N, C-alpha and C positions, 0 to 999 in steps of 0.2 A: 091285766085286762085279757080275759080269755078270747081267743080268736078261732073261729071255726074254719074248717078246711076250705070252704068256698071262698071266704074272704082272703085267705092266704093265696089261693090260686089267682084271684083278681089282682092282689098287690103285686105278685110276681109277674103277672102278665103286663100290668101297667109299667112296671119297672123295665121289663124287656123292651117294651115299645119305646119308652122315653130314652133308653140307652141307644137305640137305633137312630142316629142323627141324620141318616140318609133320607129319611122320610119325615114330612111334616104331619104331626098327629093332631087331628081335631078331636073334640069330645066324642063325636059320633064314631070316629075310628077306634078310640079306646073302648067304647061300648061294644062295638062289633068284635074286637079282639077278645074282650073278657067273655062275651057270650060264646064265642068259638072255643075258648079254653075250657069253660065249664061243660060244654057239650062233649068235648074230647075226653076230659079227665073224669067227669062225674056223670055223663050221660044226661045232663039237664038240658032239655030242648027249649025251655022258656028263656027268652032273651033277658039280658040284664037291663035294668031300668036306668034312665038318665040320672035319677036322684041317687041311686046306689053308687054309681061310679063317681059322681061329684062328692059323695060322702067318703068314698075310699080315698080320693085325692086329698080331701081335708084331713083324714086320719094320717095319711102318709106324710103330710106336711108337718103334723104335730109331733109331740114327743110321747104320745100315748103308747106307741110300740117301740119308741127309741129311734124311729126312722129320721125324723126331721128332714125329710126329702126336700131339696131345693127346687121344687116344681114351679115353673113360671109360665106365663102365657105371653106368647109373642104375637104381635099384630092383632091383639084381642081375639085370637082364634086358635093358634097352634100351641100345644103343650110340649114342654121340653124341660130338661134339667139345666139350670144355670151353670152347674159344674159338670163338664162332660165326662169326668172320671167317677162321678157318683153312682152308686148302686146300693139298694137296700141289702144286697148280699155282702157288702163290705162292712156293715156295722157290727159291733161286738154282740155276742150271743147273750140273751137275757136268761133269767132263771128258768122260764118255761121252755125256752129252746134247749137248754142244757138237759132238762128232764126228758124231753122227747128224744134227744140224741143218745142219752144213756140207755133208754129203753130200746132204741133201734140197735145200738151196739150190743146189748145183752142178747137180743134176738139173733143177730147175725153170728155171734160167737158160737151159737149152738150148731151152726153148719160148718164151722172150721174143721178140717180133717176129711170131709167128704170130697171124693174126687170130682163130683159134678159141680162143686162150689169152690174149687181151688182158687179161682180168680178173686174170691171174696177176701182171701187172707190179707192182701195188701190194703184193700178198702177198710177192713176192720182195724188194721194197724194204724192207718191214717186217722180214722175216726176216734180211736182210743187216745191217740196222742193229742188230738185237738181237744178232746174233753178234759184230759188231765191238765193240759196247758192252761185252758180257760179256768178250770176250777181252782187251780193252785197258783195262778198268775206266775208261771215259770216259763223258762225257755223250752221250745220243743226239743225232744230227745231223738226225733227222726227227721231227717232233712231229705225229703223226696225231690227228685229232679223236677224243675219247673222253669218256666220262662215268663217273667212278669210282663214282658213287652210283646208277647205273642198276639198277633192280630187274627181276626176271623172267628174267634171262639163264640161270638154272639150269634153266629149263624147256625151253630150245631143243633140247638133245639128246634129251630124253624125247619131245618132240613129233615131232622128225625121225624117230626110230625108229618111232613110231606110224604116221606117214604111209607110210613105206617098207613096214612090215609090215601096213598096213591094219588097225589096231587101234583100237577105240573107247576113248575116254578118259572118265573120270569127273572133271568139273571143278567146283571151287568157285570162283565168280567174283563179284566185286563191282565194278560200273562206278562211275565218279565220281558218277553221278546216283542210283544206288541207295542206299537207306537200310541195307540189309543184304545179305549175300552170298546167292547162289543156287547150288544144286548140280544139275547135269544131265549127261546123256551127250552126248558130242560126237565127231563124226567129222572129224578134221583133214585138210585137203587141201594147204595151202601156207603156209610161213613167209614173212613179208614184213617187210623192214626199211624204216623211213622216219625219217630224221633221228635215227639212233642209237636209235630205239625199235623194239621188235619186236612183231609181231602174227601171229596165226594165223587163216587163213581156213578155214571148214568149215561143217558143219551141226549144229545142236542137235537132239537127238532129242526134246526136250520142247517145241519151238516149231514154228510153221507157216511161218516165214520161210524162204525157200530157202537163204539164205546168212547167215553170222554171222561178224563179225570181232572177235576177242578181243585185247585188249592184254595182253601177257605180264606186265606189271608189275601187273596187276589180278587175276591168278590167285593164289588162296590155297593150294589143294591140287590135285594132278593125279596120277592113277594109272590104270592100265589097268582096263577094265571088260569083262565078258563079253558085253555087248549086241552084237548083230551090227553090223558096220561098214557104213555107208551109202556106197556108191560115188558118185563125182562124175559125174552125167549132165547137169549144168546148164550148165557153162561150159568154155571152153578156158583152162586155167590159165596157159599160156604167153603169152597175149595179154590176159588179163583186166584188167590195170592199165595197158595201153598208152595209154588215153585219160584217164588220171587223174593228178592230183598228190596224193600221199598215199595213203590206204587207204580213204577213205569213199566207197562207191558201192554201187549195187545192180545185179543182172545186166541188167536191161532199161533202165537209165538211158541216155539219149541225150546225146551230147556236143554242145557249142555252140562257135561261133567267138567267142573272147574277144578284143576289140580294145582296145588301150590306148596312150595317149600317154606318152612318157617324156622327161625333160629330157636335155640334152646331157651333163651330168656323170655321170648314172647309166647312160646308154645303153651305153657300152662294157662295163660290168660285165654287163649283161643279154645283150648280143650275144655276149660271149665265154663266158658261162655261161648258156645259155638256160633259161628257166623250164620249158620242156617241149620234147621233141624235135620237135614240130610247129611250133615258132616260126618265123615269117616276118617279114621287113621289108616293110611295105606302103608306107611313105612316108619319105623322108629329106630333112631340112632342116638347115641349119647349126646351128640352135639346139635341135632336137628330132627325135624319130623316132616313127613310129607302127608298132607291131608287132601281131602276132596269134598266138594259139595255139588249138588245137582240143582242148578238154578238157571233162569233165563239170563241172558247177557243184557245189562242195562246200565244206566248212569249211576244208580245207587250202588251197584256191585263194584263198579270201578272206584268210586269214592271210598268205599269200605276198604278195598285192598290197598289203594294208594295211601290210606291213612297210616299204614304200618311202615311206610318208607322202606328203608334198607332191611328191615326185619323180615320181609317176606319177598318171595319171588314166585311169580305165576309161571307155571310150566305148561299149561294148556287150558283151553284150546288155542290154536295159533292166532286166530283173529283177536282174542282177548290179550294175548301176549304182545301182539303188535300195538294194540291200543294203549296198553299200560306203558310200554316203552316210549311211545310218542308223547304221552302225558309227562313222564319223568324227564324226557329230553327238553320239553317246553319249560318245565319247572326249573331245571338247571340253567337253561338259557336265560330265564328271567333274572337269575342271580348274577350271571356272568355279564349281562348287558345292562348294568345299572345306569340309567340315563341321567342326564344333567338335571332334568326336572325332579326326578326322584331324590337325587342328592340334595337339592335345595330344600325340598319338602322335609327330608330327614333332619337337616340342619336346623330347620325352623322348629320342628317338634322336639328334637333331642339335641339341643345345643351342647357343644363340648364344654366340659368343666374347666 
């Protein structure tokens, strides 16, 4: 059954809506969402009809496209999936999908090798592996890093659209330190990934801080708000994270030269995969090396350095040396002061043979 581009956009939009279980979706809500999506992606200003969306839902419920989506109506008004883990993106690819993916892969391969499209290499490899695996019903030959339980990914497309369209979002957010969630207006500027976790940089309309970084996995609800969007006049988004490991920083924070010693066993790993693009070798000896990077001092930097344990020793600046020593002392103290509660828990989990 051939499916046109507009229908696919509507199916994906309905799917994204029904996966968002923080909101109750009426048929009118789905119609509005599909109309907005077609306007954004296709420039179609004419709204989607009620009959069209009803037909889309019927098609998604059926096996015509292989979806068999478990769409139910709650309280005779609200649409949702009976299976909270369902998504049309999880179903196996059909023959038509495979043809399209093969054409896309062939097109992208033409750009491999061009410096401007260096980031496409990994994407093409993923795509080719997926196509080969699907066609031949074999196991993947490339295992990319992933986290199946990662939360917050459902917000990425909504935030991306808001950034492009310069729309204000109403966010309900609860950080790990907060006792309860807080709701506020937010103008998003940039989506940022770090270690498979996603963040959004922007400004809160309810706070005086110039910039705020939100972890997507801590967002509870997210929807468009009528409040005027606040343009970015503070930073250059293309270079903001250049002197940073991770995402924790403030606009006026100055970077520092971080100097560290590393033993001969770990040195090859750090040299072939630098901690930061500013990394330099200051001294080379048969048994060790002294390296440096120029970054701001933050939590992610400390965690990166502490991860090497005894294989690394921070030499400067003094404030970072002090912080690392304090963290290592606390870690050692945790092992030396094994409490009665921990002992009982360990005996329960790992009983002696």
